[in-house]
N, C-alpha and C positions, 0 to 999 in steps of 0.2 A: 354757812358751811365752811369748816376750817380748811386750811391749805396744808396738804400733805406733801412732804418733800420727796416724792417718788422719783428716784434716779438722781436727786441732787446730792452732791458730795462736798459742796463749798459751805463751810460753817458760817462765813460772813454773810453770804447770800441768804442762807436759811434764817439767820437772826434778823438781818436788816429788812427782809421782805416778809417777816412775820409768818414763816412756815412753822409747823409743829416741830419741836425739838424735845426728844426724850433726854433728860439731864443725865449725862454720864460723867460729869466733871469731878465727882467725888472719887470714883475709882480711877479716873485719869490722874488726878492729883496723887493718889496712892502710888501709881506707876512711876510718874516722872520725879517723884520725891524719894524713890527707894533705890535707884540705880542709874546707870548711864548707858548700858549697851543691851538692847533688847531685840529679839526676833519674835514675830507673831504670825502664825499661819491660821488663816480662816478662808472659807469658800468665797467665791465671787459674790458680789452684791450683798455683802454682809456687814458693811459699814466701816471697812478698813480705811477707805479714802477719807471719809468724814472724820474718823478718829484722828488721822494725821493732820487734817485741816484744822481741827479744833486745837490740837497741841501747838500747831504753828501760831495761831492767834494768841494763845496763852503766852508763849515766849516772846512774841512781838509786843506784848503789853497792851493789847486792845481791850481794856477793861470794859468799855461800854457795850461790847458784844455779849458780855457775861452777866449783865444785869439780871438779877432774880435767880441766877443759877447758884449751885452750892459753892462753887469755887470763888465767887465774887468776894467773899470776906475771908478767904483762906489762902490768898496768894499775894506775894509782894509784886505789885504791878509796876513799881518803879524800876525793878531790876529786869532788864531786857537782854535778849540774846539774839544774834543774827541767825537766820534760819536758811539752810540749803534744803529745798524741797524738790525732790525728783519724782515726778509721777510718770512711771514708765509705761503705764497703760495708755498715755495720751501722746506718746511720741511716734513719729512715722517711720518706724524701723522696717516695716514691710516693703516700702518703696525705696528707701535710701540705704538700707542695711544698718545693722545695729551700731557698728563702730562709728560710722559717719554721723548717724543720728545722735548718738550720745555726745559726740564732740560738739555738735551744733547746740545741743540742749545745755551743755555746760556754759557755752558762750551766752546763751539767753539768760540763764540763772545769774551768771556773773554780772550781766548788764543791769538786771533788776537790783542787785546788791551794790552796784556802783564800783565793781571790781574790774580792773583791766588785766586780761590774761595774755601771757606771751607764749606759753608752751603750745606745741602743735600735737604732740603725742597724747593720746587719750589719758593714759595713766598719769603722766606728768602734769597734764592740765587739771585733772581732778585733785591732785595733791596741791597744786598751786592755788586752786580755788579755795580749798579748805584753809590753807595757811594764811592767805591774804584776807579772807573773810574774818578769820579769828582775830585780826587786828582790832576789830570793834567789840571783841568779847568772845568767850568760848562759844563754839558753833553748835547749833542743834541741827542734826542731819536726819532728815525724814525721807526714806526711800519706799515708795508705794508700788506694790505689784512688781517686786524685783524680778520675779520669775516669768512674767508674761511673755517676753520674747523667746523663752524656751518652750513654755506650754503651747503657744500658738503653732509650734512646728513639731509637735510630737509625732505627727504622721509624716514628717520629712526629717529623718534622723540626722543626715549630714548637716542640715541647717541648724537643727537643735544643738548638735555638738559644737558647731562653729560659734553660735551665740553663747554657749556655756563657756567656751575657751576665752571669749572676749570678757565675759563677766569675771572669770577667774583672775585675770590681770587687773581689771577695773576695781574690783572690791578689795584687792590686796592692799591698796593704798591705805585703807582704814586701819590696818594692823598697827602701823607706827605713828598714828595721829592722836594718841591719847591726850597730849598736852593741849591740843586745839579743840577737843570735843567736850561739850557739856552733856549732850544726849544724842544717842544714835538709836533710831527705831526703824527696823526694816520689816515690811510686811509682804506677804505673798500667799500663794495657795499651797505650794509644796516646798518641802525642804529637800532640794535636790542634792544628791551626793556629788562629790567631786567639784563643787563650787567653793571657792576658797573662803567665803565668808564663814563657813562652818569649820573648815580645817585650819585656817590661819587665825581667825578671830576667836581664840580660846576663851576670851572674856565675854563673848556674846551670849547673853542669857536667853534661852528659848523658853518663852512663857506660854507656849501653845497649850500644854496640858497642865499648867499650873492652876490649881483650884482657886487661888486668890484672884485670878484674872479670867475665870471661865465666863463671866458675864460682862467683860470689857466692851465687847460689841454684841449685837443682838438685843432683843427686848425680852425681859423677864415677865413672868406672869403678873407680878405686882406692878411692874411698869405699865403693862397692858391695861390692867384694871384701873390704875390711877390716871393715866394720860388719855385713855379713850373711854372714860366713864360715861360721857354724854352719848357717844355712838352706841355703846353696849346697852345702855338703858333704853334707847330708842328701838334697837333690834329685839330686845327681850319682850317687847309688846307682842310681836308676831311669833317669836321663837324663844320661849323661856330657857331653852337649853343652848342658846347661842354660844355661850362661853365654852361649853364642852365641845361644840362643833368646831369653833375656831382653834381650840387647842389640838384637836385631832388632825386638823388640816395643816396647821402651820408651826406648831410648837414641836419640841422634842430634840432639838440640836443640843448636844452636850459634849464638853471637853474634859469632864472629870467624872462622869457617870452619876452625878447627883443633881447639879444645877442644870436646868434646861432653859433654852431661850428660843424665841421666835426669829425667823428670818425677817429682818426689817423690810426688805423689798416686797416680800409676799404679804406681810401683814398690812403694810401701807397700801399695797395694791387692792387688797380686800376691802379695807376701810374706804378707799376711794370709789370702788365699783359697787360695793354692797353685795357682791355675789362671790361664791366660792369658785376659784379657778386656779390653774397651774401657772401662777404669775412668774415665779422664779425660774422654773424649768424652761419656760418658753422664751426666756431671754438668751438662751444659748444651748442648743442641743449638743450633748457631749458626743460628737461624731467619733472622735478618736477612741473614747472609752468604749463605746458600743462596738466598734470594729475590733478593738483589742479583745473584748470578752467573747465576741463571736468567733474570732480566730482560735481562742483557747477553749472554746466550747464551755464557757462559764455561764451560769444562769441563776444559781441559787445563792443569794447573799444575806440570808437570815441567819442569825446566831453564829457570826464569824468570830474566831478567836485569833488575836494577834498580840505580839509583844509590843512594848513601848518603843523599842528600837525600830521595829518594822513600821509602826504608825508614823514615826517622825522622819523617815527617809524615803526618797524615791530616786531610783537610778533609771535614767532615760534609756540606757542600753538594755536593761532587763526589767521592764515595768511589772509591778505586782498589782493586780487589779484591786483587791480589797484595800490596800494601803492608799492607792490613788483615789478610789471611791470615797474613802474617809476624808482625805485631804480636800477633795473637791466638793464635799457636802452631800454626797449621795448615801453615805453611811455615817452613823454617829455612834458615840460611846453609850452603851446601855448599862455597863457594869465594869468593875475593876476588881481583880483578885490580887491584893498586894503580896500574898505569899508566893505567887507565881509570876508577879509583875505582868499579868496578862489582862488584856482588855477584851470585852465582848462587844461586838458591833452589830448593828441592825439598821434598817431604814428609820429615819427620824420621824416621819409623819406620812400622812396619806398623800399629800401633794407629790412628794418625792417618789414614794413607792409606786404609786399609780403611773406616774410619768415614765420612770425608768423601766418598769416592767413592760409598758406599752412599747417603748423604744426597742427593747430587746426582742420582744415577740415579733415586731414588724421586721427587725433586722434578720432574724432567723427565717422569716418567711420571705425575705428579700423584697420587702415593700417599704414605702416611705412611712415615717412615724405618723401614727394616727389612723392608719388604714386597717388596724386589727380590731378597732372598737366595734364595728357593726356586727361581725360574725360571732361575737361573744355575748350579745345582748340577751339572748334567751337562755343561756347556759345556766345562770344562777337559779332561775325559776325551775328549770328541769331537775337540777340537783336537789333542790329543796322538796320537790314532789316525788323524787325517786323515779323520774322518767328517763330510764337508761337509754331508750331508743333515741330520744331527743338529744341526749348527751353525745351519743355516737354520731348523730347527724351533724351536730355542731363541730365536733372534732374533725370529721371528714371535710367540712367546709374550710376549717383552718388549714389543714394539711394539704389538701388538693389544690389550694390556690397558689402554692409555691411554684414559680415559673419553672418549666421543664429544664431549661438550660442551667438552672441553679440547683437542680435536684441532686443531692449527694447522700441519699439515704442508704449507705452501705452498712450501716450499723444502727441498732435500735436506739442509740443515744439521741439522734436527731428527733425521733418521735417523743422520747422521754422529755427532752428539753422543751419542745413546743407544747406538750401537754401540761407540764408543770407551769410554764408561763401563762398558758391560757387560763388555767384555774386561778393562778395568782392574780391575774388581771381582773377577775370578777370579784375578788375580795374574800373568797372562802379560805378557810384554814387548810393549807396544803403543805405537806412535807414529802420530800423525796429521799429514797434510800433509807427508809426508817428501819433500824436494826431490831431484830428479834433474836430469840435464842437459836433459831435455825437459819438465819440469814436476813438480808434486807428486803423490805417490801418496796417495789418501785415507786408507787405513789399512794399516799394516805390522805384522804380528804374528810374533813369534818364540817357538817352543817348543823343547824339547830335540831334536825330530826334524824339525820343519817350519818353513818360512818362508812366510807367507801375504802376498800382495799383494792388497788388496781395493779395488775401485773401485765407487763407489756412484752410482746414477742414480735419478732420480725421474720416473715416467711416461715412460720412454724404452725402452731395451732392454738386456737383460743381455749380448747379443752385442757391442753398442757399448762397454759397460764393459770386457768381456774384451779386445776388440781394443785398447782404449786402454792397458791394462796391457802388452800385447805390443809395440805400436807405439812406446811411449815408454820401453820397457826398464826398467820399475820393478824387475825382479828381476835385471837384469844385474850390479849391484854385488855380488851374492852368488853369482856363478858358481862361484867356487872353494870356497864353503862346502859341506861335505859333506851338510848337511841337504837334504831334499827340498823343492822349491819348488812352491807351489800358487798359481796365479792364479785369483782368484774375482771374477767380475763379478756385481753384484746390482742388480736393478731393483725399486724400490719402487712401490707403487700408493697414491696419496693417497686414492683412493676406497675401497679395501678395507682400508687401513691394515695392509698386510703385504707380504712379499716376493712380488712378482708372478711373477718368474722369476729364475733364476740360471744362469750358465755357469761351468764350471770346467775348468782344464787343469793337468795336473801336469808338472813338469820334474824331472829327476834332478839 
């Protein structure tokens, strides 16, 4: 059984201890040979730290680690450069504070490089470290997870703003250090506005959406089939469609709308366990994101359209959910319209969609993540069989379980949100606010045998809801569709917190 580097980010350890390594050195060579100042944004657990660790070993000239890899015969190993490597995800800023922790980290890095620092001020010390290190050759500066001390405090705005201000001063040193720098590569999750690396470093090249580097991290379909051929062959004995299933669960991430990659953490987790599971999502529930979306009453993130500017920036003072969901990996690029410079976003795969929908549904029901699974188990079967009574029974179970002290159903939107997420959770085709010639249909659901048009009312009447579906012709666009059509009018009661009544009419 092969060794999978699940959670490992140290290239040297992976190579020396004979862990599986998917060879990325050809595209890395392309990057480090084509420029000097780069920024790359990718979600957590996507291989950014391993990328920097690999580049570090290249510039340190450790040729023996690259035996058998593409770059072995394509690099001048005699030429070495000193490397300043700052891994900000590993420093203890939570306990000591960012300023003091960065100060201590620079001393540690200087010690490893054999450099004695005299300056006490953080900004001056960073400048001194760069200049003195460059005495041994132009410096390679690798900064990993530059934004983590900001992201970790998104639910504590004053602290996030404090850390942002510290970074603004710290990174400003890089602006006037051209003569000392051979390569600067900064990675993170988000491109935060008002952080000086983007306002001051006008020569910093953001390669996040560059098609040439869309597969710099992550695992492509070809890399999957080449590097895991043995495992796939074994799995195909029991499941001939295993490749299709793996792709549905874990592929789909894209930063150019064309090339897609697998999340390495999820794919390695699957190969190690041999079962489908939510490996990546379970490593860190996006508590802040869920709270933000709940506060803004957001729930539907399919087919989102954003400009490239919106995708690339994030302001902690005015967070935009779709942009942050893209940057953190919960949405990905599905298409790009160059005439409008507009990107289309959607969920990348089943793992992410299922997990985020579950988290949102539980949040709107004021339950812990995972507690919405049981009440939706029978809903899919009921929909496929046209069992409206069972559908209503399940919806009542979902809604009535909301704790009384959290009940805020003063508008039908809360019912709409919960119903949309409930149907989304079970994997049926569901659309909300579907526009027709005479107005939007609240919820439209499609199964293999049925098309449901659902209209929701609060403290009104189910008959009025049903009449609206018929009068406005919500099902007319599907007249030629062979599936049976069902119009379902639902009236909720804010007093009893359940479906007060419903009316249904079937059409062939």
